[in-house]
C-alpha beads as a LAMMPS data file, in Angstrom:
LAMMPS data file: protein, C-alpha beads

297 atoms
296 bonds

1 atom types
1 bond types

-500.0 500.0 xlo xhi
-500.0 500.0 ylo yhi
-500.0 500.0 zlo zhi

Masses

1 110.0

Atoms # bond

1 1 1 0.000 0.000 0.000
2 1 1 2.939 2.348 0.722
3 1 1 4.090 1.943 -2.876
4 1 1 0.596 2.768 -4.154
5 1 1 0.411 5.861 -1.960
6 1 1 3.857 6.987 -3.119
7 1 1 2.850 6.599 -6.773
8 1 1 -0.351 8.550 -6.124
9 1 1 1.522 11.431 -4.440
10 1 1 4.065 11.578 -7.276
11 1 1 1.239 11.667 -9.816
12 1 1 -0.442 14.471 -7.940
13 1 1 2.801 16.461 -7.756
14 1 1 3.288 15.980 -11.498
15 1 1 -0.211 17.232 -12.254
16 1 1 0.223 20.372 -10.151
17 1 1 3.647 21.102 -11.637
18 1 1 2.180 20.919 -15.140
19 1 1 -0.667 23.183 -14.120
20 1 1 1.744 25.904 -13.050
21 1 1 4.412 25.427 -15.695
22 1 1 2.382 25.085 -18.870
23 1 1 -0.065 27.326 -20.691
24 1 1 -1.708 24.865 -23.047
25 1 1 -4.984 25.221 -24.946
26 1 1 -8.020 24.135 -23.002
27 1 1 -8.858 20.462 -23.429
28 1 1 -12.546 21.230 -23.339
29 1 1 -12.253 23.631 -26.253
30 1 1 -12.243 20.390 -28.267
31 1 1 -15.402 19.049 -26.627
32 1 1 -18.228 19.900 -28.975
33 1 1 -17.914 21.362 -32.435
34 1 1 -18.724 25.073 -32.796
35 1 1 -18.901 26.187 -36.418
36 1 1 -18.874 29.429 -38.347
37 1 1 -22.629 29.101 -38.963
38 1 1 -23.622 28.422 -35.348
39 1 1 -22.088 29.379 -32.037
40 1 1 -22.584 26.968 -29.151
41 1 1 -21.738 27.108 -25.482
42 1 1 -18.643 24.970 -24.899
43 1 1 -16.983 23.498 -21.810
44 1 1 -20.145 23.482 -19.710
45 1 1 -18.206 20.931 -17.644
46 1 1 -14.513 20.033 -17.711
47 1 1 -15.061 16.432 -18.679
48 1 1 -17.539 13.703 -19.510
49 1 1 -17.919 13.024 -15.779
50 1 1 -18.095 15.327 -12.789
51 1 1 -17.219 13.061 -9.841
52 1 1 -19.187 9.852 -10.304
53 1 1 -22.013 11.212 -12.448
54 1 1 -21.911 11.566 -16.219
55 1 1 -22.116 15.112 -17.559
56 1 1 -23.767 16.236 -20.782
57 1 1 -20.336 16.602 -22.392
58 1 1 -18.987 14.184 -25.012
59 1 1 -15.448 14.007 -26.423
60 1 1 -14.650 16.034 -29.523
61 1 1 -14.559 14.654 -33.065
62 1 1 -12.471 11.490 -33.446
63 1 1 -11.392 11.640 -29.795
64 1 1 -10.579 8.709 -27.523
65 1 1 -10.808 9.341 -23.775
66 1 1 -8.937 6.918 -21.498
67 1 1 -10.110 7.248 -17.884
68 1 1 -8.945 5.904 -14.532
69 1 1 -11.298 6.236 -11.552
70 1 1 -9.995 5.378 -8.077
71 1 1 -11.740 5.397 -4.685
72 1 1 -10.057 4.724 -1.359
73 1 1 -11.877 3.378 1.705
74 1 1 -13.894 5.543 4.129
75 1 1 -12.517 8.254 6.391
76 1 1 -14.181 6.677 9.446
77 1 1 -11.857 3.657 9.165
78 1 1 -9.640 5.674 11.508
79 1 1 -5.933 6.168 11.910
80 1 1 -5.056 2.465 11.915
81 1 1 -6.262 2.262 8.314
82 1 1 -4.816 5.730 7.617
83 1 1 -8.322 7.170 7.268
84 1 1 -9.134 4.923 4.339
85 1 1 -5.927 5.329 2.325
86 1 1 -4.783 1.799 3.217
87 1 1 -7.739 0.526 1.226
88 1 1 -9.318 -1.588 0.003
89 1 1 -9.600 0.547 -3.120
90 1 1 -12.181 0.485 -5.901
91 1 1 -10.908 1.103 -9.430
92 1 1 -12.517 1.468 -12.847
93 1 1 -10.710 1.631 -16.205
94 1 1 -12.595 2.800 -19.275
95 1 1 -12.333 3.921 -22.884
96 1 1 -14.750 6.402 -24.471
97 1 1 -14.813 7.371 -28.147
98 1 1 -16.686 9.833 -30.320
99 1 1 -16.383 9.994 -34.101
100 1 1 -18.572 13.024 -34.755
101 1 1 -18.506 14.938 -31.456
102 1 1 -22.145 14.082 -30.701
103 1 1 -22.429 10.295 -30.307
104 1 1 -20.218 8.889 -27.552
105 1 1 -19.736 5.174 -26.844
106 1 1 -17.689 3.608 -24.079
107 1 1 -16.706 0.439 -22.229
108 1 1 -15.373 -0.068 -18.731
109 1 1 -14.378 -2.570 -16.047
110 1 1 -14.724 -2.091 -12.269
111 1 1 -13.199 -4.342 -9.619
112 1 1 -16.158 -3.880 -7.222
113 1 1 -18.585 -6.709 -8.084
114 1 1 -16.359 -7.307 -11.134
115 1 1 -18.655 -5.248 -13.342
116 1 1 -18.286 -4.849 -17.097
117 1 1 -20.229 -1.923 -18.541
118 1 1 -20.957 -0.409 -21.929
119 1 1 -22.784 2.823 -22.703
120 1 1 -23.933 5.182 -25.423
121 1 1 -24.445 8.914 -24.988
122 1 1 -25.900 11.267 -27.589
123 1 1 -25.817 15.061 -27.562
124 1 1 -29.363 15.829 -28.734
125 1 1 -29.555 19.611 -28.202
126 1 1 -26.731 22.097 -27.706
127 1 1 -27.049 25.364 -25.845
128 1 1 -26.589 28.315 -28.153
129 1 1 -24.717 31.540 -27.516
130 1 1 -26.546 34.817 -28.175
131 1 1 -29.740 32.976 -29.065
132 1 1 -30.608 29.421 -29.956
133 1 1 -31.449 26.695 -27.446
134 1 1 -31.348 27.872 -23.806
135 1 1 -30.131 24.470 -22.544
136 1 1 -28.171 21.433 -23.665
137 1 1 -29.794 17.994 -23.641
138 1 1 -27.842 14.717 -23.742
139 1 1 -29.321 11.209 -23.697
140 1 1 -27.557 8.345 -21.922
141 1 1 -28.072 4.578 -21.711
142 1 1 -25.785 2.001 -20.146
143 1 1 -25.766 -1.740 -19.472
144 1 1 -23.921 -3.677 -16.752
145 1 1 -22.863 -7.271 -16.274
146 1 1 -21.483 -8.548 -12.985
147 1 1 -19.020 -11.451 -13.179
148 1 1 -18.714 -11.863 -9.408
149 1 1 -19.308 -15.326 -7.923
150 1 1 -22.157 -15.731 -5.491
151 1 1 -20.941 -16.762 -2.039
152 1 1 -23.424 -19.627 -2.187
153 1 1 -22.342 -20.791 -5.642
154 1 1 -22.364 -24.576 -5.850
155 1 1 -25.184 -25.135 -3.397
156 1 1 -28.382 -26.467 -5.017
157 1 1 -31.167 -23.896 -5.527
158 1 1 -29.186 -21.167 -3.721
159 1 1 -26.936 -19.462 -6.315
160 1 1 -28.663 -16.152 -7.098
161 1 1 -26.717 -15.826 -10.358
162 1 1 -27.827 -19.207 -11.693
163 1 1 -29.530 -17.392 -14.582
164 1 1 -27.559 -15.099 -16.891
165 1 1 -30.237 -12.399 -16.816
166 1 1 -29.814 -12.020 -13.050
167 1 1 -26.333 -10.600 -13.652
168 1 1 -27.613 -7.804 -15.917
169 1 1 -28.866 -4.297 -15.101
170 1 1 -29.160 -0.993 -16.944
171 1 1 -29.494 2.762 -16.514
172 1 1 -31.118 5.509 -18.609
173 1 1 -30.856 9.297 -18.225
174 1 1 -31.929 12.547 -19.801
175 1 1 -29.314 15.157 -18.900
176 1 1 -30.490 18.778 -19.127
177 1 1 -27.916 21.461 -18.379
178 1 1 -27.062 25.089 -18.842
179 1 1 -23.872 27.125 -18.709
180 1 1 -25.190 30.320 -17.108
181 1 1 -21.921 32.217 -17.505
182 1 1 -18.184 31.564 -17.764
183 1 1 -18.088 30.423 -14.142
184 1 1 -21.304 28.582 -13.275
185 1 1 -22.933 25.483 -14.811
186 1 1 -25.864 23.355 -13.636
187 1 1 -27.191 19.996 -14.811
188 1 1 -30.288 18.013 -13.775
189 1 1 -30.833 14.430 -14.951
190 1 1 -33.961 12.327 -14.372
191 1 1 -32.607 8.797 -14.044
192 1 1 -33.951 5.230 -14.129
193 1 1 -31.900 2.289 -12.835
194 1 1 -33.320 -1.170 -13.554
195 1 1 -32.024 -4.433 -12.092
196 1 1 -33.272 -7.794 -13.323
197 1 1 -32.709 -9.345 -9.902
198 1 1 -33.965 -7.377 -6.892
199 1 1 -31.782 -7.620 -3.800
200 1 1 -34.452 -8.693 -1.292
201 1 1 -37.839 -10.354 -1.496
202 1 1 -40.399 -7.602 -2.080
203 1 1 -37.868 -5.076 -3.413
204 1 1 -38.636 -3.195 -6.623
205 1 1 -36.664 -3.691 -9.822
206 1 1 -36.738 0.010 -10.745
207 1 1 -35.210 2.948 -8.906
208 1 1 -35.850 6.558 -9.901
209 1 1 -33.258 9.240 -9.171
210 1 1 -32.961 12.969 -9.792
211 1 1 -29.247 13.604 -10.311
212 1 1 -27.921 17.154 -9.928
213 1 1 -24.439 18.336 -10.922
214 1 1 -22.902 21.774 -10.301
215 1 1 -19.627 23.320 -11.423
216 1 1 -18.164 26.674 -10.380
217 1 1 -15.005 27.861 -12.107
218 1 1 -12.470 29.550 -9.819
219 1 1 -9.521 29.926 -12.229
220 1 1 -8.916 29.345 -15.942
221 1 1 -8.003 25.711 -15.290
222 1 1 -9.629 24.931 -11.949
223 1 1 -13.239 24.471 -10.823
224 1 1 -15.173 23.420 -7.710
225 1 1 -17.730 20.662 -8.347
226 1 1 -20.585 18.986 -6.486
227 1 1 -23.146 16.290 -7.292
228 1 1 -26.178 14.830 -5.523
229 1 1 -28.460 11.923 -6.457
230 1 1 -31.892 12.093 -4.800
231 1 1 -33.538 8.650 -4.704
232 1 1 -37.189 9.384 -5.409
233 1 1 -38.864 6.040 -4.706
234 1 1 -38.539 3.457 -1.929
235 1 1 -37.136 0.535 -3.916
236 1 1 -35.274 -1.528 -1.291
237 1 1 -35.690 -2.700 2.299
238 1 1 -31.915 -2.376 2.742
239 1 1 -30.767 0.970 4.162
240 1 1 -29.014 3.037 1.508
241 1 1 -28.078 6.707 1.224
242 1 1 -28.193 9.330 -1.501
243 1 1 -24.920 9.678 -3.394
244 1 1 -23.206 12.992 -2.663
245 1 1 -19.770 14.260 -3.625
246 1 1 -17.727 17.453 -3.658
247 1 1 -14.488 17.953 -5.518
248 1 1 -12.100 19.987 -7.600
249 1 1 -11.222 19.776 -11.309
250 1 1 -7.710 20.591 -12.515
251 1 1 -7.089 20.829 -16.259
252 1 1 -3.580 20.535 -17.704
253 1 1 -3.775 20.457 -21.472
254 1 1 -4.383 16.844 -22.467
255 1 1 -5.232 15.799 -18.906
256 1 1 -8.145 16.476 -16.586
257 1 1 -7.400 15.546 -12.976
258 1 1 -10.378 15.380 -10.612
259 1 1 -9.961 14.993 -6.845
260 1 1 -12.990 14.656 -4.602
261 1 1 -14.730 13.246 -1.553
262 1 1 -17.780 11.022 -1.998
263 1 1 -19.812 8.637 0.141
264 1 1 -20.217 6.199 -2.782
265 1 1 -17.880 3.241 -3.182
266 1 1 -19.288 2.075 -6.511
267 1 1 -18.128 3.455 -9.840
268 1 1 -21.065 2.546 -12.082
269 1 1 -24.576 4.002 -12.098
270 1 1 -26.234 0.814 -10.853
271 1 1 -23.941 1.016 -7.806
272 1 1 -23.565 4.644 -6.727
273 1 1 -27.128 5.786 -7.483
274 1 1 -28.894 2.937 -5.703
275 1 1 -26.425 1.084 -3.439
276 1 1 -24.483 3.725 -1.503
277 1 1 -24.103 2.240 1.989
278 1 1 -22.122 5.023 3.706
279 1 1 -23.357 8.281 5.197
280 1 1 -21.614 11.638 5.320
281 1 1 -23.101 12.086 8.793
282 1 1 -21.066 9.094 10.012
283 1 1 -17.891 10.295 8.258
284 1 1 -18.524 7.633 5.648
285 1 1 -16.916 9.619 2.853
286 1 1 -13.815 8.581 0.946
287 1 1 -11.058 10.302 -1.020
288 1 1 -11.106 9.603 -4.719
289 1 1 -9.697 10.821 -7.987
290 1 1 -10.308 10.540 -11.736
291 1 1 -7.652 10.968 -14.403
292 1 1 -8.622 11.514 -18.034
293 1 1 -6.320 11.476 -21.056
294 1 1 -7.756 12.402 -24.458
295 1 1 -6.200 11.243 -27.732
296 1 1 -7.143 12.484 -31.216
297 1 1 -7.379 9.604 -33.683

Bonds

1 1 1 2
2 1 2 3
3 1 3 4
4 1 4 5
5 1 5 6
6 1 6 7
7 1 7 8
8 1 8 9
9 1 9 10
10 1 10 11
11 1 11 12
12 1 12 13
13 1 13 14
14 1 14 15
15 1 15 16
16 1 16 17
17 1 17 18
18 1 18 19
19 1 19 20
20 1 20 21
21 1 21 22
22 1 22 23
23 1 23 24
24 1 24 25
25 1 25 26
26 1 26 27
27 1 27 28
28 1 28 29
29 1 29 30
30 1 30 31
31 1 31 32
32 1 32 33
33 1 33 34
34 1 34 35
35 1 35 36
36 1 36 37
37 1 37 38
38 1 38 39
39 1 39 40
40 1 40 41
41 1 41 42
42 1 42 43
43 1 43 44
44 1 44 45
45 1 45 46
46 1 46 47
47 1 47 48
48 1 48 49
49 1 49 50
50 1 50 51
51 1 51 52
52 1 52 53
53 1 53 54
54 1 54 55
55 1 55 56
56 1 56 57
57 1 57 58
58 1 58 59
59 1 59 60
60 1 60 61
61 1 61 62
62 1 62 63
63 1 63 64
64 1 64 65
65 1 65 66
66 1 66 67
67 1 67 68
68 1 68 69
69 1 69 70
70 1 70 71
71 1 71 72
72 1 72 73
73 1 73 74
74 1 74 75
75 1 75 76
76 1 76 77
77 1 77 78
78 1 78 79
79 1 79 80
80 1 80 81
81 1 81 82
82 1 82 83
83 1 83 84
84 1 84 85
85 1 85 86
86 1 86 87
87 1 87 88
88 1 88 89
89 1 89 90
90 1 90 91
91 1 91 92
92 1 92 93
93 1 93 94
94 1 94 95
95 1 95 96
96 1 96 97
97 1 97 98
98 1 98 99
99 1 99 100
100 1 100 101
101 1 101 102
102 1 102 103
103 1 103 104
104 1 104 105
105 1 105 106
106 1 106 107
107 1 107 108
108 1 108 109
109 1 109 110
110 1 110 111
111 1 111 112
112 1 112 113
113 1 113 114
114 1 114 115
115 1 115 116
116 1 116 117
117 1 117 118
118 1 118 119
119 1 119 120
120 1 120 121
121 1 121 122
122 1 122 123
123 1 123 124
124 1 124 125
125 1 125 126
126 1 126 127
127 1 127 128
128 1 128 129
129 1 129 130
130 1 130 131
131 1 131 132
132 1 132 133
133 1 133 134
134 1 134 135
135 1 135 136
136 1 136 137
137 1 137 138
138 1 138 139
139 1 139 140
140 1 140 141
141 1 141 142
142 1 142 143
143 1 143 144
144 1 144 145
145 1 145 146
146 1 146 147
147 1 147 148
148 1 148 149
149 1 149 150
150 1 150 151
151 1 151 152
152 1 152 153
153 1 153 154
154 1 154 155
155 1 155 156
156 1 156 157
157 1 157 158
158 1 158 159
159 1 159 160
160 1 160 161
161 1 161 162
162 1 162 163
163 1 163 164
164 1 164 165
165 1 165 166
166 1 166 167
167 1 167 168
168 1 168 169
169 1 169 170
170 1 170 171
171 1 171 172
172 1 172 173
173 1 173 174
174 1 174 175
175 1 175 176
176 1 176 177
177 1 177 178
178 1 178 179
179 1 179 180
180 1 180 181
181 1 181 182
182 1 182 183
183 1 183 184
184 1 184 185
185 1 185 186
186 1 186 187
187 1 187 188
188 1 188 189
189 1 189 190
190 1 190 191
191 1 191 192
192 1 192 193
193 1 193 194
194 1 194 195
195 1 195 196
196 1 196 197
197 1 197 198
198 1 198 199
199 1 199 200
200 1 200 201
201 1 201 202
202 1 202 203
203 1 203 204
204 1 204 205
205 1 205 206
206 1 206 207
207 1 207 208
208 1 208 209
209 1 209 210
210 1 210 211
211 1 211 212
212 1 212 213
213 1 213 214
214 1 214 215
215 1 215 216
216 1 216 217
217 1 217 218
218 1 218 219
219 1 219 220
220 1 220 221
221 1 221 222
222 1 222 223
223 1 223 224
224 1 224 225
225 1 225 226
226 1 226 227
227 1 227 228
228 1 228 229
229 1 229 230
230 1 230 231
231 1 231 232
232 1 232 233
233 1 233 234
234 1 234 235
235 1 235 236
236 1 236 237
237 1 237 238
238 1 238 239
239 1 239 240
240 1 240 241
241 1 241 242
242 1 242 243
243 1 243 244
244 1 244 245
245 1 245 246
246 1 246 247
247 1 247 248
248 1 248 249
249 1 249 250
250 1 250 251
251 1 251 252
252 1 252 253
253 1 253 254
254 1 254 255
255 1 255 256
256 1 256 257
257 1 257 258
258 1 258 259
259 1 259 260
260 1 260 261
261 1 261 262
262 1 262 263
263 1 263 264
264 1 264 265
265 1 265 266
266 1 266 267
267 1 267 268
268 1 268 269
269 1 269 270
270 1 270 271
271 1 271 272
272 1 272 273
273 1 273 274
274 1 274 275
275 1 275 276
276 1 276 277
277 1 277 278
278 1 278 279
279 1 279 280
280 1 280 281
281 1 281 282
282 1 282 283
283 1 283 284
284 1 284 285
285 1 285 286
286 1 286 287
287 1 287 288
288 1 288 289
289 1 289 290
290 1 290 291
291 1 291 292
292 1 292 293
293 1 293 294
294 1 294 295
295 1 295 296
296 1 296 297
């Protein structure tokens, strides 16, 4: 774990040194495709994700976005576990690609529940500048497959993943957002998460969430972010909490580095929206970071 922490600190130092030493073009200037005929609001958010939640942004034309998401354990683990930094850690690796700057497809793999995911995101409406549409609208759909073994696997009539369909779930969103000025952006996303296998007898298969994301720019390359997922319906008899996170975005040319605190351990929508088990009130938040590297193909 000491080696992992050392690598993390060196990475962080490298990011900050680049932020102060370089004056590169904004990465998000490439997100979207303003033309001479139409002028659109760009860089509503600094990346395709805020903390855990997707944003309405998609990569620019012919852009490949490689992302690493990392979450440590909770702060209330105490000093013996170095306030969560000793782990265990949750990690997701993903690739996202857009050919035309509007349709975005991606795949990912998370170690928590050994989830494979694939998604499609389409930028339906773009906010105009000096007229045009007052908001941007992006549609999102994602599917998930868990490859984890049931603890009861091998016992007759007990394995809950005996059927393939029980390993599958999905999520659908309509993301509506507006860049009010150069500093402040807001997004609201009605969300449906569907699981084929409910967790407990009597639980519902569908969960409805209103996801809110906020960004406030403090410097040319730095912004404060926050997100909150309000679970609208009572879908489970297990006690869960709304996902909430606060963080900071740092942009350094081809990289976007995001550091944050969140009470969600999961890194996919079917996890953090509906299965967050830790509460901020009990110091159940954890340090996390996302690193994004965009390549033009």
